[in-house]
N, C-alpha and C positions, 0 to 999 in steps of 0.2 A: 504493500500500500504506500503510495507516494505522499510526501508531505505537501499539502495544499498551501500554495502561497496566497494567503488571503489578503483582504483589504487592510486588516489589522497589521499584518507584517509590513505593508507599505507605509502605514502611518508611523510605525516604530522607526523604520529606516529614514523616513523624512525628518522625524524628530531628531535622530542622530546627526543629520546633516544641517539642522537648523542653526547651530552655532556659527557655521560659515556664513549664513545669511545675516545673522546678527553682527558678525565682524564686518561685513561689507557695509551695513547700515551706519555703523558708528565709526567707520574707517577714518573719516576726515577729522574726527574729534580725538583721535589717538595721537599722542606725541610721536615724533620721528624716532626717538630712542626709547626703548622699552626693555624691561627684564626679559631675558631669553633663557635663563637657567635659574633654578632655585636649590637651596640647601635642604637638609632634612627638616628644618623648621618652616619650610616653604617661604623663606625670605630670599629675595633676589641676590645672587652672587655673581651674575654676569649680565651685561647690558649689550644691546645690539639694535639693528634696524627693525622697525615694526613690520617689515616684510616677512620676518621670521615667524610672525604670528600665524600666517597662513599654513606654514609647515606644522607648527604645534597643534593648531586647531584641526588641520586635516588629518594628522596622525591619530588624534583622539577620536575623531569621527570615524575614520577608517577602522580603527581598532574595535570600536563599539559595534559597528556593522558586522565585522568579521566574527566577533564573539557571538552575536545574535544568530547569524547564519549557521555557525557551528552547532549551537545548542539546538536549534529547531530541526537540524538535519542529522543529529547525532546517531539516529537509528541506521543511517545508511552506511556508517563505517564502524560501528561498535558491535562486535559479535554477540554480546550479551543482550542487546536490545533489538537486533535485526528482525526477529520473529515475533516481537511484541507489538501491540497497537501503539499509536502515537501517545506520548506522555504530555499531559497538560502541565506537569511540574516543570519540565524542561523549558517549555514556552514561557512560563511565569518567571523562572530563573533568568532566562535570556532577556526578558523585558526589564527586570529589576537591574541587571548588570548594565544594560544599555542606558537606562535612565540615570544610573549612577555616573557612568563615564560622561554622558551628555551634560549632567549637572556640573561635573568637574570642569568640562570644557567651558561652560558659561562662566564659572567662577574665575578661571584663568583670565578670560577676556574682560570681565567686569572689574576684577581687581586691578588690572592694568589701567583701565580708563577712569576708575573711581578711587578705590582705596585698597592698597596692597595688603593691608591688615585684614581685609575681608577674607582673603584666601587662607591666611594663617588661622583664623578663628573658625572658619566654616568647614574646612576640608576634613578635619578629624571627626567632628560629630557626624558628618555625612558618611564617612567610612564606617563609623560605628553602627549607624542605621542600616547600612548595606549588609553588614555581618548579621544584624538582627533579622533582616528580611530573609537572608539565605538560611539562617537557622530555623525560621518558621516553616520553610519548605523542605528542610533536609530529611525529615522523617519520611517524606513521600518519594525520595529519589530511589529508583530501582538500581540494583547492582549493575555497574557499568565500568568501562575503562576510561571514562572521560571526566566525570564530575563526581564530587563527594570525597570521602576518605578512602582512597584507593590503596589500601594496604594489602600485603600478602594474605593476611588473615581474613580481612573482609571480603576479598575477591574469591577466596576459596570456600567460603561458607555463607550461605544466604542468612542463616541465623545470626552469625557474627555481624554481617552487614546491617541487618535490621536493628539489632540491639545497640550497636555502636552509633548508628545514625539517630536513633531515638534519643540516646543520651546526649550526643553531640548537638542535636538540634536544640534541645533545651538550653544547653550551655552556651551555644552561639547566640541564641535569642536574647537571653538575659545578659550575657557578657557584652554583646553589641550595644544594648541599651545602656548598660553601665558605662561603657567606653564613651558613648555619645554624650551622656550627662556630665561625666568628669571632664571631657574635652571642652564643654561649654562653661563649666564653673571654675575650673582650675587653670591658673595662668601657665603659659609655656615658660620654660621647657618641662615643667613638672607634669603637665597634661600629656605630653608626648611620651614621657617615661611610663606613666600610668597606662596609656593606650597600648603600647607595645607589650607591657607586662601582662595585660588582660588578654591580648591576642595570643601571646605565648602559652598562657594557661588554656585558652580555647583550642589550641592546636595539639599540645602535648598530652593533656589529660585524656582526651578521647583515644589517642594512640595507646596509652598505657591501659586504658579500660578495654580496648579491643584486644590487646595482647593477653590480658588476663582471661578473657573469654576463650581465646584460642588455646591457652594453656589448660583451662578447665576441660574444654572439649577433647583435647589430646589425651589428658589423663583418663577421662571416661572411656575413650576408645581403647586405650592400652589395657584398661582393667576388664573390658568386656571380652 
């Protein structure tokens, strides 16, 4: 069964391209010299011609479209999904990721033209919300080689995959919300330290949890 390229898909793709239109509209109001590179705190550390903005915005738009197309067509190249019906979860995840990258694209352009501090204060809460949205759908991700916690133990056991993603989904949802709130309330650089600490917990705790399930399953198999 082929993935139908619906009107909704075109809307998402046009939305991903919309920052380029926004850049064209405000082009004459942008100074000739603008930030073209940022450090880890999203503060500009290199300046250049505003023509570079077309490259930056184009790369972000292209990346979001590529990610969207990969997610909605994942069944065509993933052996674990090839014989299954289309998954609404992958379409929702594709849409969320596209919206996140598009919002980031708008933030880069707006911060250059208005207030560079806007990027510094908004990017981390936005990333926290993205993790929360992904966590909300993680429990519904079917075993595959493309998205989710693709560990040797989860890919070899449907039970391990299901339990790990149920646990990780809750952790990512609440961890993402906590990271977003802390990023809003705590000044940098402390908010950045807190953000990456939370993300590290969100990544490594499910890995340990998944390995413990694998170890228990192996022990039960050896005893039978």
